[in-house]
VEXMARTOR-167359 format. One record per residue (C-alpha): x, y, z. Coordinates in steps of 0.02 Angstrom, whole numbers, padded with zeros to 5 digits, always signed. Last residue first. Example, Ala and Ser with C-alpha at 12.3 -4.5 7.8 and 13.67 -1.06 7.14 Angstrom:
# residues 2
+00684-00053+00357;+00615-00225+00390;
***
This chain:
# residues 381
+00609+01675-00415;+00715+01530-00357;+00560+01420-00349;+00512+01467-00527;+00689+01429-00587;+00682+01256-00508;+00511+01224-00584;+00568+01265-00760;+00729+01165-00736;+00629+01008-00699;+00614+00954-00517;+00705+00795-00473;+00646+00626-00413;+00789+00505-00378;+00812+00332-00450;+00954+00223-00381;+00868+00150-00229;+00959-00012-00276;+00798-00113-00266;+00713+00005-00387;+00527-00021-00352;+00463+00145-00289;+00563+00259-00403;+00525+00152-00556;+00340+00153-00513;+00345+00344-00506;+00175+00359-00595;+00234+00523-00673;+00178+00495-00852;+00353+00489-00928;+00352+00501-01119;+00418+00678-01132;+00542+00651-00990;+00628+00507-01080;+00715+00418-00937;+00888+00339-00954;+00949+00186-00859;+01138+00161-00856;+01245+00013-00912;+01296+00096-01075;+01117+00126-01125;+00962+00063-01035;+00794+00130-01090;+00651+00206-00995;+00492+00290-01059;+00410+00127-01109;+00237+00191-01060;+00199+00064-00922;+00379+00064-00856;+00401-00111-00782;+00533-00178-00901;+00630-00015-00908;+00639-00005-00718;+00702-00184-00712;+00841-00147-00835;+00986-00204-00726;+01089-00052-00775;+01173-00051-00605;+01112+00122-00555;+01197+00181-00396;+01339+00295-00449;+01254+00345-00612;+01096+00405-00522;+00936+00370-00618;+00824+00525-00637;+00636+00512-00614;+00561+00682-00657;+00445+00786-00549;+00313+00863-00657;+00302+01038-00729;+00394+01037-00895;+00343+00858-00938;+00162+00905-00904;+00161+01039-01040;+00052+00966-01176;-00048+00830-01088;-00053+00929-00927;-00122+01079-01019;-00270+00977-01082;-00294+00906-00905;-00316+01077-00824;-00182+01137-00701;-00171+01120-00512;-00132+00934-00505;+00018+00967-00617;+00106+01070-00484;+00243+00949-00435;+00286+00889-00262;+00438+00820-00173;+00392+00854+00007;+00300+00692+00038;+00201+00707+00201;+00289+00724+00367;+00229+00652+00533;+00296+00766+00670;+00207+00691+00819;+00112+00527+00819;-00033+00524+00942;-00042+00362+01043;-00081+00438+01213;-00225+00539+01141;-00298+00385+01061;-00322+00299+01228;-00299+00112+01205;-00431-00006+01137;-00589+00048+01049;-00618+00184+00918;-00800+00204+00865;-00828+00270+00690;-01001+00326+00628;-01032+00485+00728;-00845+00506+00761;-00811+00551+00580;-00961+00566+00466;-00873+00518+00308;-00860+00361+00204;-00930+00279+00048;-01028+00430-00014;-00937+00434-00181;-00844+00595-00142;-00799+00519+00026;-00714+00374-00063;-00610+00493-00169;-00558+00594-00017;-00517+00434+00077;-00405+00380-00067;-00328+00553-00072;-00269+00542+00108;-00265+00729+00145;-00454+00709+00152;-00441+00624+00323;-00366+00780+00405;-00191+00750+00473;-00121+00730+00648;-00038+00559+00630;-00168+00480+00744;-00310+00569+00655;-00255+00496+00489;-00252+00323+00569;-00434+00343+00624;-00488+00385+00446;-00385+00240+00379;-00481+00119+00490;-00649+00190+00438;-00599+00175+00255;-00534-00002+00273;-00690-00068+00358;-00676-00226+00462;-00554-00152+00585;-00378-00158+00651;-00239-00051+00725;-00061-00081+00784;+00032+00071+00847;+00207+00120+00905;+00240+00261+00782;+00425+00250+00739;+00458+00333+00572;+00583+00270+00443;+00612+00405+00315;+00547+00394+00137;+00614+00302-00015;+00496+00152-00020;+00319+00220+00000;+00373+00355+00033;+00446+00530+00016;+00427+00591+00195;+00351+00468+00318;+00376+00282+00346;+00313+00154+00468;+00369+00072+00630;+00236+00002+00745;+00109+00058+00615;+00063-00115+00551;-00119-00098+00500;-00239-00246+00511;-00389-00259+00397;-00539-00376+00385;-00668-00441+00262;-00579-00394+00101;-00688-00352-00052;-00557-00363-00191;-00671-00273-00315;-00725-00137-00193;-00544-00101-00147;-00497-00101-00331;-00631+00029-00370;-00572+00137-00223;-00395+00126-00291;-00457+00183-00461;-00533+00338-00382;-00363+00377-00303;-00280+00353-00472;-00398+00477-00552;-00363+00608-00417;-00174+00580-00425;-00166+00592-00615;-00086+00436-00690;-00246+00342-00725;-00210+00249-00888;-00023+00232-00855;-00053+00173-00677;-00181+00045-00736;-00051-00031-00853;+00076-00024-00712;-00036-00124-00596;-00069-00249-00736;+00118-00289-00728;+00098-00397-00575;-00077-00442-00521;-00199-00317-00445;-00221-00374-00264;-00073-00262-00224;-00191-00115-00249;-00273-00182-00091;-00142-00096+00015;-00214+00074-00034;-00366+00045+00077;-00275-00011+00236;-00126+00108+00238;-00053+00226+00109;-00038+00414+00133;-00003+00556+00011;-00101+00486-00138;+00031+00509-00273;+00199+00509-00182;+00144+00389-00045;+00174+00401+00141;+00175+00247+00250;+00067+00142+00366;+00098-00040+00322;-00042-00159+00276;-00112-00327+00330;-00266-00367+00225;-00379-00516+00258;-00469-00601+00113;-00596-00732+00167;-00667-00888+00084;-00513-00897-00025;-00546-00901-00213;-00536-00712-00231;-00361-00695-00159;-00304-00848-00256;-00361-00770-00420;-00260-00610-00410;-00377-00470-00466;-00414-00392-00637;-00544-00254-00622;-00705-00232-00723;-00808-00073-00719;-00647+00026-00709;-00639+00212-00670;-00788+00262-00563;-00847+00090-00511;-01016+00061-00426;-01054-00105-00511;-00876-00173-00496;-00860-00329-00604;-00714-00441-00558;-00594-00518-00682;-00488-00663-00624;-00303-00703-00613;-00198-00860-00587;-00022-00838-00518;-00033-00960-00372;+00125-00942-00267;+00043-00881-00106;+00144-00955+00036;+00057-01083+00146;+00041-01073+00335;+00133-01202+00440;+00177-01075+00574;+00366-01074+00575;+00390-01110+00389;+00257-00985+00338;+00334-00851+00449;+00506-00888+00376;+00439-00866+00200;+00363-00701+00253;+00533-00632+00302;+00537-00491+00173;+00685-00562+00076;+00619-00739+00068;+00441-00689+00020;+00507-00573-00116;+00622-00705-00191;+00480-00832-00192;+00357-00709-00272;+00483-00656-00404;+00514-00837-00456;+00330-00884-00443;+00286-00755-00578;+00177-00599-00578;+00306-00492-00668;+00351-00335-00570;+00286-00242-00418;+00237-00365-00284;+00079-00473-00294;+00041-00529-00118;+00042-00682-00007;+00013-00778+00153;-00109-00925+00137;-00208-00993+00284;-00310-01153+00297;-00460-01214+00398;-00468-01059+00507;-00518-01063+00691;-00364-01064+00804;-00257-01033+00652;-00324-00855+00647;-00229-00801+00801;-00066-00884+00750;-00078-00809+00575;-00106-00635+00649;+00048-00650+00760;+00155-00709+00614;+00096-00566+00504;+00141-00439+00638;+00310-00523+00666;+00340-00522+00477;+00338-00331+00468;+00229-00269+00325;+00342-00201+00188;+00442-00042+00161;+00498-00023+00342;+00683-00046+00292;+00707-00162+00442;+00592-00292+00365;+00712-00334+00221;+00658-00283+00045;+00599-00385-00104;+00468-00262-00171;+00296-00196-00124;+00261-00345-00012;+00116-00272+00089;+00026-00426+00154;-00133-00509+00090;-00180-00645+00213;-00287-00770+00115;-00405-00866+00229;-00494-01033+00203;-00640-01071+00319;-00649-01203+00455;-00727-01086+00581;-00777-00906+00545;-00666-00766+00481;-00701-00618+00597;-00823-00699+00718;-00709-00847+00753;-00554-00737+00760;-00622-00628+00902;-00765-00504+00912;-00681-00340+00868;-00602-00310+01038;-00536-00489+01033;-00450-00457+00866;-00361-00302+00928;-00314-00383+01093;-00237-00532+01004;-00139-00417+00888;-00074-00314+01035;-00022-00465+01138;+00061-00553+00992;+00157-00395+00948;+00220-00370+01126;+00270-00553+01144;+00364-00554+00979;+00461-00393+01009;+00422-00290+00858;+00422-00130+00959;+00316-00008+01060;+00144-00079+01025;-00002+00033+01073;-00173-00028+01021;-00309+00042+00909;-00467-00060+00873;-00588+00017+00747;-00775-00011+00763;-00886+00047+00621;-01058+00123+00652;-01182+00099+00512;-01206+00237+00380;
***
């Protein structure tokens, strides 16, 4: 396995000068923009735009990091598009609203980059796939000469940690993400699917925004966590391995890395990964917390999950004081487990497959995850 360089730089805040300095250093340590994307080529910068949320909530990639990367790549690139496929219908109306709310529209206006509004899709064959031999990917991301991913370091209810590799799931367009979720709702299966999607999207470069991230019950309902780091590399799995070390966790805790290691796509630690930049010891993140709302379904056989999963899994429960009855959760639920009655969303626990898309994407933060009575009684005992 060839050695992979990963650049790790301290960055204390989103002050423009600090971010520009750190991003420039990261790219220079890895050969510079010309070597990364070449001259005169088209580049699609795939951000994390999970939902229309302001930057201060730490749910999406911070616009200052995206702006700094655009400025660096503009020195050599022919054209640059900033975009993503957020959760929900893959339509220009949702894309525009998301780009406005997250600050990416302002970055495009300031830099002259384009916003990704193309909603075409393509099928990509994945020869070494474990779950899907053919994956649907946003067309514009594939049509660009180079796909560059700019992710956010956060926790995730199903795979524990999301950073460079998991960010590529946003390359799956709109509602197709929820279809895949319903088919591969077990954490292990979903992690394998994420590796398939990463291979299908085939990005050439990754930048991780870990200046301020999220721990606890992420990726949208966790706690804001200051980390003070920007990191970059050509290989998502090597980059995520280094990030796991920075937050004090074994790589396999990140279920995407565990799935990739099981396929021989990563592993080997320091023998194949070379960290460059600032001293890693000085950048260690203390007290990083994984999701604490867990169920026990991953410990029981699949045939028991199918029959008794609703008694063991965390359940999405809309809160009457917050739920507005907008119906978005019902429209995105891949198994139609949610209805809206009397201005309140209701979840059918027997239909729910535990993908937690409704919990992640509710813009009112109105859906909590609760343990079923069976689990609460077991904990009391």
